TIPA-793877 format. One line per 3 residues: their letters; for each residue x, y, z of C-alpha. Coordinates in steps of 0.05 Angstrom, whole numbers, padded with zeros to 5 digits, m for minus. Example, Ala and Ser with C-alpha at 12.3 -4.5 7.8 and 13.67 -1.06 7.14 Angstrom:
BEGIN
AS	00246:m00090:00156 ~ 00273:m00021:00143
***
This chain:
BEGIN
MAE	02915:00528:m00717 ~ 02860:00569:m00748 ~ 02879:00645:m00752
RRK	02853:00689:m00698 ~ 02845:00751:m00666 ~ 02901:00754:m00613
PVS	02945:00803:m00577 ~ 03009:00821:m00590 ~ 03071:00775:m00566
FDT	03135:00755:m00576 ~ 03175:00680:m00564 ~ 03215:00683:m00499
TLR	03252:00625:m00507 ~ 03314:00664:m00525 ~ 03299:00725:m00479
NPS	03371:00737:m00462 ~ 03394:00774:m00533 ~ 03464:00746:m00533
RIP	03434:00673:m00540 ~ 03410:00697:m00609 ~ 03482:00698:m00643
QFI	03504:00641:m00608 ~ 03445:00592:m00628 ~ 03457:00619:m00704
SVL	03526:00605:m00703 ~ 03517:00531:m00686 ~ 03463:00527:m00742
SQF	03517:00555:m00792 ~ 03552:00491:m00783 ~ 03487:00457:m00815
EGK	03479:00504:m00867 ~ 03448:00473:m00936 ~ 03432:00410:m00905
ILD	03361:00389:m00905 ~ 03336:00387:m00834 ~ 03311:00316:m00831
DKV	03301:00267:m00769 ~ 03377:00254:m00761 ~ 03409:00328:m00778
ALE	03353:00355:m00726 ~ 03382:00316:m00677 ~ 03455:00324:m00702
LEG	03441:00405:m00690 ~ 03407:00399:m00619 ~ 03470:00351:m00606
EII	03515:00405:m00620 ~ 03485:00461:m00588 ~ 03481:00416:m00524
RQK	03553:00409:m00535 ~ 03578:00472:m00540 ~ 03531:00489:m00479
IFE	03491:00541:m00513 ~ 03436:00504:m00478 ~ 03441:00461:m00418
PTK	03390:00413:m00403 ~ 03386:00387:m00330 ~ 03403:00329:m00301
NTL	03332:00304:m00293 ~ 03327:00307:m00372 ~ 03389:00297:m00414
GKY	03417:00252:m00357 ~ 03357:00213:m00343 ~ 03354:00146:m00380
IKN	03277:00131:m00409 ~ 03266:00067:m00437 ~ 03197:00080:m00466
YNI	03148:00137:m00460 ~ 03075:00142:m00485 ~ 03038:00209:m00460
KFH	03042:00268:m00507 ~ 03080:00225:m00555 ~ 03115:00156:m00570
FIA	03183:00143:m00550 ~ 03232:00081:m00541 ~ 03301:00086:m00521
DDQ	03354:00071:m00579 ~ 03398:00034:m00522 ~ 03353:m00018:m00487
STN	03406:m00056:m00455 ~ 03410:m00069:m00378 ~ 03469:m00014:m00370
AVQ	03443:00041:m00408 ~ 03418:00078:m00348 ~ 03486:00077:m00324
KVD	03515:00098:m00391 ~ 03468:00157:m00392 ~ 03491:00176:m00323
SYY	03567:00176:m00345 ~ 03565:00209:m00412 ~ 03515:00269:m00371
KEW	03574:00274:m00321 ~ 03622:00275:m00374 ~ 03586:00332:m00413
ANN	03573:00376:m00342 ~ 03637:00374:m00324 ~ 03675:00393:m00388
APG	03686:00458:m00421 ~ 03636:00471:m00480 ~ 03654:00430:m00545
EVD	03702:00387:m00504 ~ 03657:00319:m00505 ~ 03654:00279:m00568
IER	03585:00293:m00605 ~ 03567:00216:m00609 ~ 03566:00222:m00542
IIY	03511:00269:m00534 ~ 03479:00241:m00599 ~ 03471:00178:m00547
LLK	03446:00215:m00501 ~ 03390:00252:m00538 ~ 03375:00183:m00565
NTI	03358:00153:m00495 ~ 03324:00213:m00452 ~ 03268:00259:m00473
TAH	03243:00326:m00458 ~ 03170:00321:m00448 ~ 03158:00370:m00511
KDK	03120:00365:m00575 ~ 03108:00415:m00639 ~ 03068:00401:m00687
GWK	03103:00368:m00747 ~ 03168:00355:m00709 ~ 03183:00284:m00670
GGW	03173:00300:m00597 ~ 03224:00304:m00553 ~ 03292:00336:m00568
ESR	03274:00342:m00642 ~ 03214:00393:m00619 ~ 03270:00437:m00585
IHT	03299:00459:m00657 ~ 03229:00478:m00674 ~ 03228:00515:m00604
QFN	03294:00545:m00608 ~ 03293:00571:m00672 ~ 03219:00593:m00690
FLN	03223:00666:m00673 ~ 03290:00672:m00706 ~ 03258:00649:m00775
ELG	03207:00705:m00756 ~ 03253:00760:m00749 ~ 03286:00730:m00818
FVR	03356:00713:m00796 ~ 03353:00633:m00812 ~ 03308:00588:m00843
VIK	03293:00530:m00800 ~ 03238:00494:m00827 ~ 03231:00417:m00822
NKK	03248:00378:m00887 ~ 03283:00430:m00919 ~ 03351:00459:m00928
ILI	03374:00499:m00878 ~ 03397:00570:m00892 ~ 03424:00631:m00854
LST	03397:00693:m00885 ~ 03440:00750:m00896 ~ 03417:00790:m00829
GKL	03437:00720:m00791 ~ 03506:00719:m00822 ~ 03514:00793:m00808
MIT	03488:00781:m00728 ~ 03547:00727:m00727 ~ 03605:00766:m00761
EYK	03641:00757:m00688 ~ 03625:00688:m00674 ~ 03648:00625:m00679
NGY	03622:00553:m00653 ~ 03571:00587:m00615 ~ 03617:00647:m00579
PKS	03652:00713:m00591 ~ 03722:00697:m00627 ~ 03746:00753:m00572
ESY	03733:00788:m00508 ~ 03738:00851:m00548 ~ 03693:00837:m00598
DES	03647:00886:m00637 ~ 03568:00890:m00615 ~ 03552:00933:m00672
FEQ	03540:00874:m00718 ~ 03484:00845:m00677 ~ 03451:00910:m00662
SAF	03449:00924:m00744 ~ 03420:00857:m00756 ~ 03368:00869:m00705
LNS	03343:00940:m00724 ~ 03343:00914:m00797 ~ 03297:00853:m00767
FSK	03253:00894:m00723 ~ 03241:00949:m00766 ~ 03209:00906:m00815
YQI	03174:00859:m00764 ~ 03099:00849:m00782 ~ 03046:00811:m00739
NNP	03019:00782:m00795 ~ 03080:00740:m00813 ~ 03080:00667:m00849
FRR	03095:00643:m00775 ~ 03040:00671:m00739 ~ 02968:00656:m00737
NTI	02939:00730:m00721 ~ 02887:00760:m00760 ~ 02911:00839:m00738
KVN	02957:00877:m00786 ~ 03007:00913:m00750 ~ 03077:00942:m00765
FFP	03098:00929:m00689 ~ 03166:00976:m00679 ~ 03136:01032:m00733
LVL	03069:01030:m00693 ~ 03111:01043:m00630 ~ 03149:01099:m00654
NVI	03095:01133:m00691 ~ 03054:01135:m00621 ~ 03112:01159:m00580
KYL	03127:01229:m00639 ~ 03051:01234:m00639 ~ 03039:01242:m00563
DKK	03104:01285:m00561 ~ 03090:01326:m00611 ~ 03021:01342:m00594
YKR	03013:01338:m00522 ~ 03088:01344:m00502 ~ 03094:01275:m00470
PGI	03158:01237:m00452 ~ 03142:01171:m00494 ~ 03099:01121:m00475
FRQ	03086:01098:m00399 ~ 03108:01034:m00382 ~ 03037:01016:m00366
DLP	03007:01044:m00426 ~ 03045:00977:m00465 ~ 02978:00931:m00457
FIL	02938:00984:m00503 ~ 02987:00980:m00556 ~ 02995:00906:m00546
TWG	02911:00892:m00563 ~ 02908:00948:m00617 ~ 02893:00912:m00678
NND	02918:00957:m00733 ~ 02971:01021:m00757 ~ 02926:01072:m00742
YET	02974:01096:m00694 ~ 02934:01171:m00685 ~ 02876:01134:m00650
LAE	02916:01093:m00612 ~ 02951:01153:m00593 ~ 02892:01189:m00563
YIY	02865:01131:m00533 ~ 02922:01116:m00494 ~ 02925:01200:m00479
SFR	02846:01210:m00459 ~ 02862:01149:m00416 ~ 02916:01184:m00376
HKF	02881:01244:m00375 ~ 02816:01216:m00338 ~ 02848:01168:m00293
GYN	02925:01197:m00287 ~ 02990:01151:m00279 ~ 02968:01124:m00209
TSD	02926:01068:m00234 ~ 02924:00988:m00218 ~ 02948:00941:m00266
ELV	02881:00910:m00260 ~ 02847:00970:m00283 ~ 02889:00977:m00355
YEY	02870:00905:m00365 ~ 02797:00915:m00367 ~ 02804:00972:m00409
AMN	02857:00938:m00457 ~ 02815:00881:m00460 ~ 02756:00919:m00483
LMD	02806:00936:m00552 ~ 02805:00860:m00567 ~ 02730:00858:m00566
DSS	02705:00867:m00638 ~ 02638:00891:m00614 ~ 02654:00933:m00575
THK	02668:01009:m00597 ~ 02741:01032:m00588 ~ 02726:01103:m00592
RII	02696:01104:m00514 ~ 02737:01095:m00466 ~ 02704:01035:m00428
PAS	02729:00968:m00394 ~ 02715:00904:m00431 ~ 02645:00873:m00407
PAF	02651:00828:m00349 ~ 02621:00768:m00395 ~ 02674:00781:m00450
IAS	02731:00777:m00391 ~ 02707:00717:m00366 ~ 02701:00680:m00439
KKK	02780:00715:m00454 ~ 02816:00709:m00388 ~ 02851:00638:m00410
DYK	02868:00665:m00478 ~ 02886:00741:m00465 ~ 02922:00726:m00387
FSK	02926:00778:m00338 ~ 03003:00760:m00322 ~ 03019:00759:m00401
IMN	02987:00821:m00428 ~ 03006:00864:m00361 ~ 03080:00839:m00345
ETP	03105:00778:m00391 ~ 03087:00809:m00457 ~ 03110:00885:m00440
DEV	03174:00858:m00411 ~ 03194:00823:m00468 ~ 03179:00889:m00508
IRK	03216:00924:m00478 ~ 03278:00880:m00479 ~ 03267:00886:m00555
LRL	03266:00954:m00566 ~ 03324:00962:m00527 ~ 03360:00918:m00573
TML	03342:00967:m00629 ~ 03381:01022:m00601 ~ 03328:01070:m00624
ISL	03298:01073:m00560 ~ 03309:01103:m00484 ~ 03282:01094:m00418
RGA	03262:01161:m00382 ~ 03224:01172:m00309 ~ 03268:01120:m00277
GRF	03255:01069:m00330 ~ 03179:01087:m00326 ~ 03169:01116:m00403
IDI	03197:01083:m00467 ~ 03218:01136:m00514 ~ 03253:01156:m00578
NKN	03331:01153:m00571 ~ 03345:01222:m00596 ~ 03417:01207:m00615
EQE	03396:01157:m00676 ~ 03329:01203:m00694 ~ 03356:01202:m00761
KVN	03350:01118:m00766 ~ 03279:01131:m00728 ~ 03255:01175:m00791
YVL	03277:01129:m00840 ~ 03239:01069:m00802 ~ 03183:01112:m00801
QTY	03186:01130:m00874 ~ 03209:01066:m00907 ~ 03172:01009:m00861
SLN	03102:01035:m00841 ~ 03067:01005:m00893 ~ 03038:00932:m00881
MDF	03054:00875:m00933 ~ 03013:00811:m00937 ~ 03048:00750:m00954
FDD	02999:00695:m00956 ~ 03039:00641:m00920 ~ 03094:00649:m00972
HDK	03146:00633:m00930 ~ 03202:00653:m00984 ~ 03174:00722:m01004
YFE	03174:00731:m00932 ~ 03243:00705:m00919 ~ 03270:00749:m00986
FMG	03235:00810:m00945 ~ 03264:00798:m00878 ~ 03327:00770:m00890
SID	03355:00824:m00941 ~ 03403:00884:m00907 ~ 03381:00954:m00915
TKL	03452:00991:m00905 ~ 03413:01056:m00876 ~ 03405:01015:m00817
LFS	03469:00990:m00803 ~ 03508:01021:m00739 ~ 03587:01032:m00752
KTI	03645:00999:m00725 ~ 03668:01070:m00705 ~ 03627:01123:m00682
TET	03650:01193:m00668 ~ 03607:01219:m00610 ~ 03580:01283:m00599
QEA	03599:01328:m00543 ~ 03520:01320:m00518 ~ 03523:01245:m00517
KDA	03591:01251:m00482 ~ 03562:01296:m00427 ~ 03503:01253:m00418
KEQ	03541:01187:m00402 ~ 03583:01229:m00346 ~ 03515:01268:m00324
SIE	03483:01199:m00322 ~ 03546:01164:m00285 ~ 03546:01227:m00228
KWA	03468:01215:m00215 ~ 03474:01148:m00204 ~ 03528:01156:m00156
INN	03501:01206:m00120 ~ 03432:01171:m00119 ~ 03448:01099:m00093
DWD	03487:01070:m00044 ~ 03536:01022:m00033 ~ 03494:00964:m00014
FLR	03455:00967:m00073 ~ 03511:00973:m00124 ~ 03547:00916:m00090
DEI	03485:00876:m00099 ~ 03483:00897:m00173 ~ 03551:00883:m00190
INS	03538:00815:m00160 ~ 03487:00802:m00196 ~ 03530:00824:m00268
VEK	03588:00780:m00255 ~ 03539:00729:m00239 ~ 03500:00728:m00291
RPS	03430:00736:m00250 ~ 03375:00785:m00274 ~ 03366:00850:m00240
THL	03298:00872:m00216 ~ 03318:00937:m00229 ~ 03274:00981:m00280
ILK	03332:01008:m00317 ~ 03388:00952:m00300 ~ 03339:00893:m00315
YIK	03341:00915:m00388 ~ 03413:00923:m00403 ~ 03466:00863:m00417
ETA	03506:00835:m00358 ~ 03572:00859:m00397 ~ 03547:00928:m00403
RLE	03516:00936:m00339 ~ 03580:00917:m00302 ~ 03620:00973:m00343
FLS	03563:01020:m00325 ~ 03565:00995:m00253 ~ 03639:00997:m00246
AIV	03637:01082:m00279 ~ 03588:01088:m00226 ~ 03628:01053:m00158
IKK	03691:01094:m00182 ~ 03652:01165:m00188 ~ 03621:01150:m00122
ALP	03682:01132:m00092 ~ 03724:01190:m00118 ~ 03680:01241:m00132
NLK	03731:01290:m00151 ~ 03753:01257:m00206 ~ 03722:01260:m00280
VTA	03701:01191:m00303 ~ 03683:01179:m00380 ~ 03659:01110:m00399
NYK	03671:01089:m00474 ~ 03609:01046:m00485 ~ 03555:01066:m00531
ADD	03490:01089:m00496 ~ 03421:01122:m00505 ~ 03417:01201:m00499
QGI	03398:01192:m00427 ~ 03472:01158:m00416 ~ 03440:01086:m00408
PFN	03494:01034:m00443 ~ 03464:00991:m00493 ~ 03529:00954:m00504
TAS	03607:00945:m00482 ~ 03663:00992:m00502 ~ 03697:00964:m00560
GGK	03765:00958:m00529 ~ 03833:00965:m00562 ~ 03836:00946:m00638
NNQ	03880:00940:m00697 ~ 03936:00947:m00652 ~ 03908:01007:m00607
IGA	03898:01015:m00538 ~ 03832:01016:m00517 ~ 03796:01023:m00442
DID	03735:01017:m00418 ~ 03729:01077:m00373 ~ 03777:01123:m00370
VFE	03789:01164:m00301 ~ 03819:01241:m00301 ~ 03851:01285:m00243
KKY	03874:01341:m00278 ~ 03923:01319:m00332 ~ 03930:01246:m00303
MLC	03885:01187:m00334 ~ 03876:01122:m00304 ~ 03852:01070:m00341
WNP	03806:01016:m00315 ~ 03778:00951:m00338 ~ 03711:00931:m00303
LFL	03730:00852:m00309 ~ 03779:00870:m00247 ~ 03710:00870:m00206
KQE	03706:00812:m00158 ~ 03642:00782:m00145 ~ 03662:00785:m00075
VFK	03653:00840:m00027 ~ 03695:00898:m00055 ~ 03724:00967:m00032
LSM	03749:01023:m00067 ~ 03802:01066:m00036 ~ 03789:01139:m00023
NYR	03855:01153:m00053 ~ 03851:01145:m00131 ~ 03935:01120:m00126
QLE	03906:01062:m00083 ~ 03843:01039:m00119 ~ 03831:00966:m00085
II	03785:00911:m00099 ~ 03780:00857:m00055
***
């Protein structure tokens, strides 16, 4: 596919960030092997065997004798009992825990079923899934997964899976700082013009976002980027953050903050039109929108990609959400790292489709972007968490908290503008602290998770390490302390006794 001007976008195959180290952990078992057809199938088989990716009955459990639509496929087993065998093996896999079913049975399923998916350079079906699952991880510089080349786990990828084995954390109280350090390293360096993209724009995305935020704050005292302004960044074509920031400010000065998504889309689309002037705040021409709306879809520019951008930004731990989640701002707890990223990674590089040069740059570890395993929090950071817990306890009713706890326990997504960007496990700890404070408003509730300058968590508390007692949440009444672990919360309807000595979960 030829290079062309496109909006910024991010792969959503691994939308849940916890899946990234899971996939890399399984891949590590294949490091050093040439990724041919056989190894590709074995790799996908192990991913499925460990239930990192769980195909449906209609794909992995449905025997297909032959297929000739998107690609050509003939089942390996042409016998009369193949249908029953596929059904039996699928049920065995579905009903057992991760890693329990023999890999040969999973390979049998892959050789006799299909997923209607075909990527260029890869065989159609399950093999193409490998490309879908790992291509963005190639872009991030965690791995090298390229057809007919040796599989590599780069230094940032090895850092990412420090606490993982066979696709899962080695213990419940695992240290998430390795994952966050790896992602900050990667996203700080990430450029839209990389060998895995066919986009003509030269943008260092994370530094561009940080620079725009700093500029708006310094010149206009604006609390970050308005969520609805992200489409302007997605359709911007270079690293000129000053002009972009002025454009965003002028747009809001002209229209205010109560604008429709349709209006923002028209003005963002104009930034994609190279024949138009971007200095004037004007909408794209109807002709340009009509010609490009299939390529630059409204839903993708206004909703899907902004949502994914915020998820990626939060993974760096350098971004806070303000104004009930409506603004994306710099996390002042990490100002030193923010300044370092801007000083070091704002300059765009051209890799000229040289994958080795790209991997060398992306895969190396910048030690100044590592998060410490043991962090001494400032009193200001502790106060922010306590104030956040109290504020949420006052402002949210029991029905809302119950529903969100159930969502977290059952790993269902939240639609709340802030909670939706918090990992389920960290969200559960946050909600648990809020529930305790709401039930026992006169007690001091201290949470031990890592949070931004608004007190909103990034990850879970690290728990006890090195034979030390560790609590996720500490509850104080004068000199007495209760230790609380939110894993005790059940997904059933709960109640909390107003007597702290009888905290009761049903």
